[in-house]
C-alpha positions in Angstrom: 5.3 -53.4 -37.5 7.4 -52.1 -34.7 7.1 -48.7 -36.2 3.8 -48.5 -35.9 3.9 -50.1 -32.3 6.6 -47.6 -31.3 4.3 -44.8 -32.5 1.3 -45.9 -30.6 3.0 -46.5 -27.2 4.8 -42.7 -27.7 1.5 -41.5 -28.3 -0.1 -43.5 -25.4 3.3 -42.0 -23.4 2.3 -38.2 -24.2 -1.3 -38.7 -23.4 -0.7 -40.2 -20.2 1.8 -37.5 -19.4 -0.9 -34.7 -20.6 -3.7 -35.8 -18.7 -1.5 -36.1 -15.7 -0.2 -32.4 -15.8 -3.9 -31.3 -16.4 -5.1 -33.3 -13.4 -2.1 -31.9 -11.4 -2.7 -28.2 -12.2 -6.6 -28.9 -11.5 -5.4 -30.1 -7.8 -3.3 -27.0 -7.5 -6.5 -24.7 -8.0 -7.6 -23.3 -4.6 -10.9 -24.5 -3.4 -14.0 -22.0 -4.1 -15.8 -21.6 -0.5 -18.6 -19.4 -1.3 -20.1 -17.5 1.4 -16.8 -17.5 3.7 -13.9 -15.7 3.8 -11.1 -17.4 2.7 -6.9 -17.1 3.1 -5.2 -17.7 0.3 -1.8 -17.8 -1.3 0.2 -17.4 -4.4 3.8 -17.3 -5.6 5.1 -14.0 -6.1 7.6 -14.3 -8.7 9.2 -10.8 -8.2 9.4 -11.3 -4.7 10.2 -14.8 -4.7 7.9 -15.5 -2.2 4.4 -16.9 -1.1 2.1 -14.1 -0.9 -1.4 -13.9 0.9 -4.6 -12.4 0.1 -8.1 -12.9 1.3 -10.8 -13.8 -0.9 -14.9 -13.7 -0.2 -17.3 -15.2 -2.7 -20.8 -14.3 -2.2 -22.9 -17.4 -1.2 -25.0 -18.9 -4.5 -21.9 -18.0 -6.6 -23.1 -19.1 -10.5 -20.0 -19.7 -12.6 -22.3 -18.5 -15.8 -23.0 -15.1 -14.4 -20.6 -12.0 -14.0 -20.1 -10.3 -10.5 -19.0 -7.0 -9.5 -15.4 -7.1 -8.1 -14.4 -4.9 -4.9 -10.2 -4.6 -4.2 -10.3 -3.5 -0.8 -7.0 -2.2 0.4 -5.9 -2.3 4.1 -4.4 0.6 6.6 -0.7 1.0 7.8 0.2 -1.9 9.9 -2.9 -3.6 9.0 -3.4 -6.8 6.8 -5.2 -8.4 4.1 -7.4 -10.6 6.8 -8.0 -7.7 9.4 -9.5 -5.4 6.0 -11.6 -8.2 4.8 -13.0 -8.5 8.4 -14.0 -4.7 8.4 -17.8 -4.8 10.3 -20.3 -5.1 7.7 -18.0 -5.6 4.6 -18.8 -9.1 3.6 -22.3 -8.8 4.7 -23.0 -6.2 2.1 -21.1 -8.0 -0.2 -23.7 -11.1 0.2 -26.5 -8.9 -0.2 -25.4 -7.0 -3.2 -23.5 -9.9 -5.0 -20.1 -8.7 -5.0 -16.8 -10.7 -5.0 -14.3 -9.1 -2.5 -10.7 -9.4 -2.5 -7.9 -7.9 -0.3 -4.3 -7.9 -1.0 -1.5 -7.8 1.1 0.6 -5.4 -1.0 3.8 -7.2 0.1 3.6 -6.1 3.8 2.0 -3.7 6.3 3.9 -0.9 5.3 4.0 -0.8 1.6 1.8 1.8 0.8 0.8 0.2 -2.7 3.6 2.6 -4.7 1.5 5.8 -3.5 4.9 7.0 -1.8 7.2 6.1 -4.8 8.5 2.8 -6.5 12.0 2.8 -4.6 13.5 4.2 -1.9 16.5 3.9 0.5 14.8 3.8 3.4 12.6 1.1 2.6 13.3 -2.6 3.2 13.2 -4.0 0.6 14.3 -0.8 -1.5 11.6 -1.4 -4.1 8.9 -2.1 -1.4 6.9 0.4 -3.0 7.1 -1.2 -6.3 6.4 -4.9 -5.0 3.7 -3.5 -3.1 1.8 -2.0 -6.4 2.8 -5.2 -8.3 1.3 -7.8 -5.6 -2.2 -6.1 -5.7 -2.3 -6.1 -9.7 -1.2 -9.6 -9.6 -3.7 -10.6 -7.1 -6.6 -8.5 -9.2 -5.1 -10.6 -12.1 -5.6 -14.2 -10.7 -9.2 -13.2 -9.5 -10.0 -12.0 -13.1 -8.6 -15.0 -14.4 -10.5 -17.4 -11.8 -13.7 -15.8 -11.7 -16.2 -14.5 -14.2 -15.8 -10.5 -13.2 -17.8 -7.9 -14.8 -15.1 -5.6 -16.2 -17.7 -3.0 -16.1 -17.7 -3.0 -12.4 -14.4 -3.4 -11.0 -13.9 -1.0 -7.6 -11.2 0.0 -5.4 -11.5 1.0 -2.1 -9.1 1.4 0.6 -8.8 2.9 4.2 -5.9 5.2 5.2 -2.7 4.0 4.0 -5.1 1.9 1.4 -7.0 5.1 0.6 -3.6 6.7 -0.5 -3.2 3.6 -2.5 -6.5 4.2 -3.9 -5.7 7.3 -5.4 -2.3 6.2 -6.6 -3.7 3.1 -8.2 -6.9 4.6 -9.2 -5.0 7.5 -11.1 -2.1 5.3 -12.1 -4.8 2.6 -14.0 -7.8 4.5 -14.4 -8.8 2.3 -17.5 -9.4 -0.7 -14.8 -11.5 1.0 -12.4 -15.8 1.7 -12.4 -15.0 3.7 -9.3 -13.1 4.8 -6.5 -13.7 4.8 -2.7 -10.5 6.4 -0.8 -11.5 6.4 3.3 -9.7 8.6 5.5 -7.1 8.8 3.0 -3.4 9.3 3.7 -3.0 10.9 0.3 -0.2 10.7 -2.4 1.9 14.1 -3.4 0.4 14.4 -6.9 -3.0 15.8 -6.4 -2.4 17.2 -10.1 -3.1 14.0 -11.2 -6.8 14.0 -10.5 -7.1 15.6 -14.1 -6.3 11.9 -15.2 -9.3 10.5 -14.0 -11.5 13.4 -14.5 -14.6 11.4 -15.8 -14.1 8.7 -13.0 -16.8 8.6 -10.0 -15.4 8.6 -6.5 -16.7 8.5 -3.1 -14.6 9.9 -0.1 -15.2 8.9 3.5 -13.5 11.0 6.1 -14.1 12.1 9.9 -14.1 15.7 10.7 -12.0 14.4 13.8 -9.4 12.7 12.0 -6.0 15.2 11.6 -6.3 13.7 7.8 -9.7 15.8 7.4 -7.1 18.6 6.3 -5.8 17.1 3.3 -8.9 15.4 2.6 -10.7 18.7 1.8 -8.1 20.0 -0.3 -8.8 16.9 -2.9 -12.0 17.1 -2.5 -12.0 20.8 -3.5 -9.5 19.8 -6.2 -12.3 17.3 -7.4 -15.1 19.9 -7.4 -12.7 22.6 -9.1 -12.3 20.1 -12.0 -15.9 19.1 -12.1 -16.0 15.3 -11.3 -18.7 13.3 -10.2 -18.0 12.6 -6.7 -19.8 12.3 -3.4 -18.2 13.7 -0.3 -19.2 12.3 3.3 -17.5 14.3 6.4 -18.6 12.2 9.2 -19.4 14.8 12.1 -17.5 13.6 15.5 -15.8 10.8 13.3 -12.4 9.7 14.0 -9.8 7.6 11.8 -11.2 4.3 12.3 -15.3 4.3 12.8 -16.2 6.1 9.8 -14.6 3.3 7.5 -17.1 0.3 8.4 -20.2 3.0 9.4 -20.0 4.1 6.0 -19.6 0.9 3.8 -23.4 0.8 2.9 -23.2 4.4 1.5 -19.9 3.1 -0.6 -21.8 0.0 -2.0 -24.5 2.2 -2.9 -22.3 4.8 -4.9 -20.8 1.5 -6.8 -23.7 0.3 -7.5 -24.9 3.4 -9.3 -21.9 3.2 -11.5 -20.5 1.2 -14.3 -17.9 1.8 -16.8 -19.7 2.6 -20.3 -23.3 2.9 -18.8 -23.1 6.8 -17.8 -21.3 8.2 -14.8 -24.6 8.4 -12.8 -26.1 11.4 -11.3 -24.0 13.6 -8.6 -25.3 13.2 -5.0 -24.7 15.6 -2.1 -24.7 14.5 1.5 -24.1 16.7 4.4 -21.6 16.2 7.0 -23.1 13.8 8.8 -23.4 11.5 5.4 -27.1 11.9 4.7 -27.8 12.4 1.6 -29.5 15.8 0.7 
């Protein structure tokens, strides 16, 4: 009798503990606020600190439906909450039904690993590694929490984030459906473009931006490789303005490209960004 009672009490104890843990875990999940920009954090184990990121989930979000995801990388000395507030970014995400996430990349000058994983000039020395890892961690969090269409995960970034887009796009080509480097500060490994020969890429660049010279070199290389790419060189465009003025073209490009459904037709644009 005592043995039976002990077993029942033990079962009840473990049931209560399990339910308590599940309820606690459920409470730990951040609230989802469709139609709003949310500031979130997670614990970055490799860095032993909390790391922030910004998230936008379109209004009317349906848990049963798959959504395209855009990962947006900020520029040098910027941050995730500035990036996700680029004029029109979330408005267009709502229009086209995208989830958008902007990681921090560890800090405002991490370069997402595009300048190397480790440097004695960096603080911490493995800044590049941590910056890259943060992006991939956040991507994993969003893919785990939301029903993301694995065939429609896109990467875009501005300036330093454009360099990060090149780097992470070439390093993890199996993830992305298309890339959008904007006014990119490019990495040095241009030959690695051959690794993403089959990936669609849209590049946006102002012709009055000092980075236009390097961008033209990368575009020429894509042309040499026969890549499906679209190049918008904005006449009179500086380093900043084209980044948000051409967001509609970026969404349009992404909407035409998904993994496993062909790479779409090539589209030519003139220097003003108008399709010919």
